[in-house]
ChimeraX commands (.cxc) that place a marker at each C-alpha (Angstrom):
marker #1 position 18.44,-5.19,-19.57 radius 0.5
marker #1 position 17.58,-5.34,-15.87 radius 0.5
marker #1 position 14.05,-4.88,-14.62 radius 0.5
marker #1 position 13.36,-2.66,-11.65 radius 0.5
marker #1 position 11.10,-3.76,-8.80 radius 0.5
marker #1 position 8.42,-1.48,-10.27 radius 0.5
marker #1 position 8.80,-3.10,-13.72 radius 0.5
marker #1 position 8.50,-6.58,-12.17 radius 0.5
marker #1 position 5.37,-5.61,-10.26 radius 0.5
marker #1 position 3.79,-4.11,-13.39 radius 0.5
marker #1 position 4.66,-7.25,-15.32 radius 0.5
marker #1 position 3.14,-9.42,-12.58 radius 0.5
marker #1 position -0.08,-7.40,-12.68 radius 0.5
marker #1 position -0.20,-7.73,-16.47 radius 0.5
marker #1 position 0.26,-11.51,-16.20 radius 0.5
marker #1 position -2.59,-11.70,-13.67 radius 0.5
marker #1 position -4.81,-9.67,-16.00 radius 0.5
marker #1 position -3.94,-11.80,-19.02 radius 0.5
marker #1 position -4.47,-14.99,-17.05 radius 0.5
marker #1 position -8.09,-13.94,-16.65 radius 0.5
marker #1 position -8.43,-13.88,-20.44 radius 0.5
marker #1 position -7.25,-17.49,-20.80 radius 0.5
marker #1 position -10.54,-18.97,-19.70 radius 0.5
marker #1 position -13.45,-18.60,-17.33 radius 0.5
marker #1 position -12.47,-17.75,-13.80 radius 0.5
marker #1 position -14.44,-18.77,-10.74 radius 0.5
marker #1 position -17.13,-16.29,-9.83 radius 0.5
marker #1 position -15.96,-13.86,-7.16 radius 0.5
marker #1 position -17.86,-11.13,-5.40 radius 0.5
marker #1 position -16.80,-7.64,-6.45 radius 0.5
marker #1 position -14.70,-5.65,-3.99 radius 0.5
marker #1 position -16.62,-3.40,-1.66 radius 0.5
marker #1 position -15.13,0.06,-1.19 radius 0.5
marker #1 position -11.89,1.39,-2.54 radius 0.5
marker #1 position -9.00,-0.97,-3.07 radius 0.5
marker #1 position -6.18,-0.36,-0.59 radius 0.5
marker #1 position -2.61,-0.17,-1.94 radius 0.5
marker #1 position -3.92,-0.58,-5.50 radius 0.5
marker #1 position -4.47,-4.26,-4.72 radius 0.5
marker #1 position -1.01,-5.01,-3.31 radius 0.5
marker #1 position -0.81,-7.19,-0.22 radius 0.5
marker #1 position 0.08,-4.91,2.75 radius 0.5
marker #1 position 1.72,-7.75,4.67 radius 0.5
marker #1 position 4.02,-8.56,1.75 radius 0.5
marker #1 position 5.81,-5.21,2.13 radius 0.5
marker #1 position 7.32,-6.60,5.33 radius 0.5
marker #1 position 8.51,-9.86,3.75 radius 0.5
marker #1 position 11.84,-10.41,1.94 radius 0.5
marker #1 position 10.27,-10.63,-1.52 radius 0.5
marker #1 position 8.61,-7.22,-1.11 radius 0.5
marker #1 position 5.23,-6.10,-2.44 radius 0.5
marker #1 position 3.10,-8.78,-4.07 radius 0.5
marker #1 position -0.20,-8.41,-5.82 radius 0.5
marker #1 position -3.13,-9.52,-3.70 radius 0.5
marker #1 position -5.88,-11.81,-4.95 radius 0.5
marker #1 position -9.65,-11.18,-4.85 radius 0.5
marker #1 position -10.22,-14.49,-3.03 radius 0.5
marker #1 position -8.18,-13.17,-0.09 radius 0.5
marker #1 position -9.96,-9.85,0.44 radius 0.5
marker #1 position -10.71,-8.19,3.74 radius 0.5
marker #1 position -12.68,-4.97,4.20 radius 0.5
marker #1 position -11.55,-2.43,6.78 radius 0.5
marker #1 position -10.56,1.20,7.31 radius 0.5
marker #1 position -12.75,2.34,4.42 radius 0.5
marker #1 position -10.85,0.09,2.02 radius 0.5
marker #1 position -10.86,-3.41,0.67 radius 0.5
marker #1 position -7.47,-5.01,1.18 radius 0.5
marker #1 position -6.17,-7.88,-0.93 radius 0.5
marker #1 position -3.64,-10.45,0.15 radius 0.5
marker #1 position -1.42,-12.97,-1.61 radius 0.5
marker #1 position -2.36,-15.70,0.86 radius 0.5
marker #1 position -4.80,-16.60,3.61 radius 0.5
marker #1 position -1.93,-16.41,6.12 radius 0.5
marker #1 position -1.20,-12.79,5.16 radius 0.5
marker #1 position -4.90,-11.91,5.42 radius 0.5
marker #1 position -5.01,-13.46,8.90 radius 0.5
marker #1 position -1.89,-11.54,10.00 radius 0.5
marker #1 position -3.46,-8.26,8.84 radius 0.5
marker #1 position -6.77,-9.07,10.53 radius 0.5
marker #1 position -4.95,-9.67,13.83 radius 0.5
marker #1 position -3.11,-6.34,13.75 radius 0.5
marker #1 position -3.97,-3.95,10.90 radius 0.5
marker #1 position -2.12,-1.08,12.61 radius 0.5
marker #1 position 1.15,-2.92,12.03 radius 0.5
marker #1 position 0.60,-3.54,8.31 radius 0.5
marker #1 position -1.59,-0.73,6.96 radius 0.5
marker #1 position 0.29,2.15,5.38 radius 0.5
marker #1 position 0.81,5.12,7.68 radius 0.5
marker #1 position -0.51,8.61,6.97 radius 0.5
marker #1 position -3.55,7.29,5.15 radius 0.5
marker #1 position -1.36,5.95,2.38 radius 0.5
marker #1 position -0.48,9.47,1.25 radius 0.5
marker #1 position 3.05,10.53,0.36 radius 0.5
marker #1 position 4.95,11.12,3.62 radius 0.5
marker #1 position 7.00,13.96,2.09 radius 0.5
marker #1 position 3.79,15.65,0.98 radius 0.5
marker #1 position 2.48,15.50,4.55 radius 0.5
marker #1 position 5.70,17.23,5.67 radius 0.5
marker #1 position 4.93,19.96,3.15 radius 0.5
marker #1 position 1.38,20.30,4.51 radius 0.5
marker #1 position -0.28,18.68,1.48 radius 0.5
marker #1 position -2.12,15.46,0.67 radius 0.5
marker #1 position -0.18,13.94,-2.21 radius 0.5
marker #1 position -1.14,10.61,-3.76 radius 0.5
marker #1 position 1.56,7.98,-3.45 radius 0.5
marker #1 position 2.80,5.17,-5.65 radius 0.5
marker #1 position 2.36,1.84,-3.79 radius 0.5
marker #1 position 5.65,0.62,-5.28 radius 0.5
marker #1 position 7.68,3.50,-3.85 radius 0.5
marker #1 position 7.83,2.74,-0.15 radius 0.5
marker #1 position 10.00,2.41,2.93 radius 0.5
marker #1 position 9.55,0.55,6.17 radius 0.5
marker #1 position 10.75,2.96,8.86 radius 0.5
marker #1 position 10.71,1.92,12.51 radius 0.5
marker #1 position 8.54,-1.05,11.58 radius 0.5
marker #1 position 5.88,1.05,9.80 radius 0.5
marker #1 position 5.00,1.27,6.11 radius 0.5
marker #1 position 5.32,4.68,4.45 radius 0.5
marker #1 position 4.49,5.42,0.81 radius 0.5
marker #1 position 5.89,8.09,-1.49 radius 0.5
marker #1 position 5.08,9.66,-4.84 radius 0.5
marker #1 position 8.57,9.11,-6.25 radius 0.5
marker #1 position 12.09,7.98,-5.37 radius 0.5
marker #1 position 13.31,11.52,-4.65 radius 0.5
marker #1 position 10.64,12.06,-1.98 radius 0.5
marker #1 position 11.41,8.63,-0.54 radius 0.5
marker #1 position 15.12,9.42,-0.35 radius 0.5
marker #1 position 14.36,12.64,1.55 radius 0.5
marker #1 position 12.59,10.79,4.35 radius 0.5
marker #1 position 14.83,7.73,4.41 radius 0.5
marker #1 position 17.87,10.00,4.81 radius 0.5
marker #1 position 16.36,11.46,8.00 radius 0.5
marker #1 position 13.98,8.97,9.69 radius 0.5
marker #1 position 12.96,11.69,12.18 radius 0.5
marker #1 position 10.99,13.17,9.29 radius 0.5
marker #1 position 8.59,10.21,9.53 radius 0.5
marker #1 position 7.86,11.22,13.14 radius 0.5
marker #1 position 7.30,14.83,12.02 radius 0.5
marker #1 position 4.89,13.66,9.32 radius 0.5
marker #1 position 3.04,11.58,11.93 radius 0.5
marker #1 position 2.67,14.69,14.10 radius 0.5
marker #1 position 1.27,16.70,11.16 radius 0.5
marker #1 position -1.08,13.95,9.95 radius 0.5
marker #1 position -4.02,14.60,12.34 radius 0.5
marker #1 position -4.35,18.16,11.01 radius 0.5
marker #1 position -4.40,17.00,7.39 radius 0.5
marker #1 position -6.47,13.89,7.97 radius 0.5
marker #1 position -9.60,15.97,8.44 radius 0.5
marker #1 position -9.18,17.16,4.83 radius 0.5
marker #1 position -9.68,13.63,3.55 radius 0.5
marker #1 position -13.42,13.72,4.33 radius 0.5
marker #1 position -13.63,10.04,5.08 radius 0.5
marker #1 position -10.69,9.27,2.80 radius 0.5
marker #1 position -7.84,6.92,3.59 radius 0.5
marker #1 position -7.12,6.02,7.19 radius 0.5
marker link #1:1,2 radius 0.2
marker link #1:2,3 radius 0.2
marker link #1:3,4 radius 0.2
marker link #1:4,5 radius 0.2
marker link #1:5,6 radius 0.2
marker link #1:6,7 radius 0.2
marker link #1:7,8 radius 0.2
marker link #1:8,9 radius 0.2
marker link #1:9,10 radius 0.2
marker link #1:10,11 radius 0.2
marker link #1:11,12 radius 0.2
marker link #1:12,13 radius 0.2
marker link #1:13,14 radius 0.2
marker link #1:14,15 radius 0.2
marker link #1:15,16 radius 0.2
marker link #1:16,17 radius 0.2
marker link #1:17,18 radius 0.2
marker link #1:18,19 radius 0.2
marker link #1:19,20 radius 0.2
marker link #1:20,21 radius 0.2
marker link #1:21,22 radius 0.2
marker link #1:22,23 radius 0.2
marker link #1:23,24 radius 0.2
marker link #1:24,25 radius 0.2
marker link #1:25,26 radius 0.2
marker link #1:26,27 radius 0.2
marker link #1:27,28 radius 0.2
marker link #1:28,29 radius 0.2
marker link #1:29,30 radius 0.2
marker link #1:30,31 radius 0.2
marker link #1:31,32 radius 0.2
marker link #1:32,33 radius 0.2
marker link #1:33,34 radius 0.2
marker link #1:34,35 radius 0.2
marker link #1:35,36 radius 0.2
marker link #1:36,37 radius 0.2
marker link #1:37,38 radius 0.2
marker link #1:38,39 radius 0.2
marker link #1:39,40 radius 0.2
marker link #1:40,41 radius 0.2
marker link #1:41,42 radius 0.2
marker link #1:42,43 radius 0.2
marker link #1:43,44 radius 0.2
marker link #1:44,45 radius 0.2
marker link #1:45,46 radius 0.2
marker link #1:46,47 radius 0.2
marker link #1:47,48 radius 0.2
marker link #1:48,49 radius 0.2
marker link #1:49,50 radius 0.2
marker link #1:50,51 radius 0.2
marker link #1:51,52 radius 0.2
marker link #1:52,53 radius 0.2
marker link #1:53,54 radius 0.2
marker link #1:54,55 radius 0.2
marker link #1:55,56 radius 0.2
marker link #1:56,57 radius 0.2
marker link #1:57,58 radius 0.2
marker link #1:58,59 radius 0.2
marker link #1:59,60 radius 0.2
marker link #1:60,61 radius 0.2
marker link #1:61,62 radius 0.2
marker link #1:62,63 radius 0.2
marker link #1:63,64 radius 0.2
marker link #1:64,65 radius 0.2
marker link #1:65,66 radius 0.2
marker link #1:66,67 radius 0.2
marker link #1:67,68 radius 0.2
marker link #1:68,69 radius 0.2
marker link #1:69,70 radius 0.2
marker link #1:70,71 radius 0.2
marker link #1:71,72 radius 0.2
marker link #1:72,73 radius 0.2
marker link #1:73,74 radius 0.2
marker link #1:74,75 radius 0.2
marker link #1:75,76 radius 0.2
marker link #1:76,77 radius 0.2
marker link #1:77,78 radius 0.2
marker link #1:78,79 radius 0.2
marker link #1:79,80 radius 0.2
marker link #1:80,81 radius 0.2
marker link #1:81,82 radius 0.2
marker link #1:82,83 radius 0.2
marker link #1:83,84 radius 0.2
marker link #1:84,85 radius 0.2
marker link #1:85,86 radius 0.2
marker link #1:86,87 radius 0.2
marker link #1:87,88 radius 0.2
marker link #1:88,89 radius 0.2
marker link #1:89,90 radius 0.2
marker link #1:90,91 radius 0.2
marker link #1:91,92 radius 0.2
marker link #1:92,93 radius 0.2
marker link #1:93,94 radius 0.2
marker link #1:94,95 radius 0.2
marker link #1:95,96 radius 0.2
marker link #1:96,97 radius 0.2
marker link #1:97,98 radius 0.2
marker link #1:98,99 radius 0.2
marker link #1:99,100 radius 0.2
marker link #1:100,101 radius 0.2
marker link #1:101,102 radius 0.2
marker link #1:102,103 radius 0.2
marker link #1:103,104 radius 0.2
marker link #1:104,105 radius 0.2
marker link #1:105,106 radius 0.2
marker link #1:106,107 radius 0.2
marker link #1:107,108 radius 0.2
marker link #1:108,109 radius 0.2
marker link #1:109,110 radius 0.2
marker link #1:110,111 radius 0.2
marker link #1:111,112 radius 0.2
marker link #1:112,113 radius 0.2
marker link #1:113,114 radius 0.2
marker link #1:114,115 radius 0.2
marker link #1:115,116 radius 0.2
marker link #1:116,117 radius 0.2
marker link #1:117,118 radius 0.2
marker link #1:118,119 radius 0.2
marker link #1:119,120 radius 0.2
marker link #1:120,121 radius 0.2
marker link #1:121,122 radius 0.2
marker link #1:122,123 radius 0.2
marker link #1:123,124 radius 0.2
marker link #1:124,125 radius 0.2
marker link #1:125,126 radius 0.2
marker link #1:126,127 radius 0.2
marker link #1:127,128 radius 0.2
marker link #1:128,129 radius 0.2
marker link #1:129,130 radius 0.2
marker link #1:130,131 radius 0.2
marker link #1:131,132 radius 0.2
marker link #1:132,133 radius 0.2
marker link #1:133,134 radius 0.2
marker link #1:134,135 radius 0.2
marker link #1:135,136 radius 0.2
marker link #1:136,137 radius 0.2
marker link #1:137,138 radius 0.2
marker link #1:138,139 radius 0.2
marker link #1:139,140 radius 0.2
marker link #1:140,141 radius 0.2
marker link #1:141,142 radius 0.2
marker link #1:142,143 radius 0.2
marker link #1:143,144 radius 0.2
marker link #1:144,145 radius 0.2
marker link #1:145,146 radius 0.2
marker link #1:146,147 radius 0.2
marker link #1:147,148 radius 0.2
marker link #1:148,149 radius 0.2
marker link #1:149,150 radius 0.2
marker link #1:150,151 radius 0.2
marker link #1:151,152 radius 0.2
marker link #1:152,153 radius 0.2
marker link #1:153,154 radius 0.2
marker link #1:154,155 radius 0.2
view
């Protein structure tokens, strides 16, 4: 049986959670604000291995979120240019934005289009936008009108 990327990521998160049960962990300050990308490292989406779980010791607050990174180098890259690495459209499903709605996205269903990270609710919605990259530009144009509905939500 082959594991999908989503299965591997879920397994990795489970291993991290179980590792915490193996013994006392060093004390870490709790995350301030909401966790961006469900704790995945935003820089890792642009690397060959794809999304990796971030670690609490490499956190960085910003844009109304707390971002986690797999390494200090990834945290530094994000800090230098968050606009490059943060998900577009507030992290909402790009196809939902095209439909005039704010739809929560799955951080493991994504595409990098024209060097920008877009998230989707499911593979079908992702396929719609990937098939016509101009749709990402249309979603970007619609985003300012929907962003006001977030009431301080995702950037």
